C-alpha positions, 0 to 999 in steps of 0.5 A: 499500500502506498504511503508517499506518492510522487506523480510525474504528469499530475496536470494531465488526464492520468495525474488528475484522476490519481489526485482524485483517488488519493483524496480517498486513501491515507496517502501523502502526495510528496511531489508533483510534476507538470509541463506548462499548466501553472495555474492547475498545478498551483491549485493542486499544490495548495490542495495536497501540499507536496513539498516539491513541484516541477515545472517543464520550463524556467518560464513556468517555474518562475510563474508557479513561484509567483503563485505560490509565494506563500507556500513552503514548496520547492520548485525545480525545473525540467528533466532534472527536476522530475529525476530528483522528484522520482528519487525523493527518499520518502516516496515509495511510489511514483506514478509516471504519466508524462507523455513521450520519451521524456518519461524515461530517465525520470522513470529509470531514476525511480527504478534505480531508487527502488520505488514502486512504478505506476506505469502510465507512460507507454513510451518508456517500455515501447522504446526501452522495454528490455532495458527498463525491465532489466533495471527493475529486476536488478533493483528490485523496483515493482512495476505495476501497470496503470493502463486499463488493459494492462491492469486487467492482465496483471490482475488475471495473472495474480494467482498464476505462479507459473507463466508457462501455463499462459497461452495467450494475452488478449488485449481489448480495444474499443476500436475508437470512433472510426470502427468499420470504416474503410481506408477511403472513409478513414481518409476523410476523417479530421482531427476533430473527429479522432478526438471524440473517443466513444467510451474514454476521456483522455488526453489529446495525443492518446485519443488520436492514437486510439482512433488510429489503433497505434495506441493498441499497437503500443500496448502489444509492445508493452505487454511483451515486456511487462509479461515476457510474452512473445509477440505471437502469443498476444492477440488484439480483440475489438470490444466496442463496449470497453466493459472487458479490459483484457483477457488471459487464456491458460494452457488448459482452455480457461480464459480469465477477464477483468470487467468493470466500467471504463474508468481509469480510476480503478486501474490507478487505485490498484496501482496504489493499494496493491496487493490490497483493495479499497473503495473507489470513487468510480461507478460500479458495473451494472451487469444487468444494464451494460448490454451484449459484449461483443468481440471482433478481429482488427482490421490492420489493413485499414488501420495500418498504424497497428500493423506498423507497431507490430512490425516494429515489435518483430524487428526489435532493437531501436525499431520500436523507439523509431516507430514511437517517436515518429508517431509522437511527432506526426501526431503533434503535427495533426494536433496542430492542423498541419497534417491530415489524420491519414498522413500520420501512418504515411510519415511513420511508415516513411521514418521507419524505412529511412532510420537505421535500427540498431540493437538499442542496449543503452539510453543514449542509443534509444534516444538517438533513434528517437531524435533521428526519427523525429527529424525524419518525420519533419523532413518528410513533412517538408516535402508534402 
């Protein structure tokens, strides 16, 4: 059970919901980190009284100091500040919910300090999964997934003492707002269309990833590392209702599933209270009114981003870091209305074709591949 908590990315969707959960638990927040949303972080600091706050830029930190002039809160800046927050001696748990590879070094710092990691930063495992899991084993750090799908698998595996008994992991996927469309229909969809997720309320980047199904590809890669599972034993199933959050099939044919309402506070809370459970502010699932539960195979011809992610997983090395960085850069361009939704896949594929894949055995090598992929996307963008 968590007693002292650090939240990296406290003003984002996961961070805000984590603080909502914390209000109902005997947990002290000792550090909060955000990007540039100074007003919200100031409100959070006044409400939860951490001893340390981190802003993404010096300008934002200066503004936060002005807003919190009457508070005894240390204020730090940038990646170095997040690393210091992640290593606070009194903290036992770090929720990592910053978006992108910015979360990699702070997550590794928390791991090396032996913290429990509530992992909501996909890019950490997608880009550096082998390295991160090896460090967690070395330093005795516990990694508990916060994503609803990986939390579901984590829960289904709680009583499994021999992973050789696991036949298959089945990651469910809502299918996003464009489920059932052809590639031609998908090419006409806009950013605004992508941001209207049918079941979940998330940040803009992950919502776009869910619309292209790239998010599910990233989760496949995460599952490979979290559960030491080969790619061929991980399956994606479209489940429009978002009630079954994922499933595990065992060697005897039994399948275990975790069900619940689509509310991120449930997996967030479990990451904080594990191995215990507590009352949660999320609504209860009413089995008698949730309707029929359906499952279908994903269409990887229409949703090519899922196929690209699986191709990167199969290739290994820095391929996943290249794919992830290219997607981040392309989604950023889409959110700025500089490219269409359909062009995300085009730019990601171009970067994957251009940037050479290397073994990816160090943080520097991984971040170098990340940088080259982003540069490749910008070069391709300039030609459009």
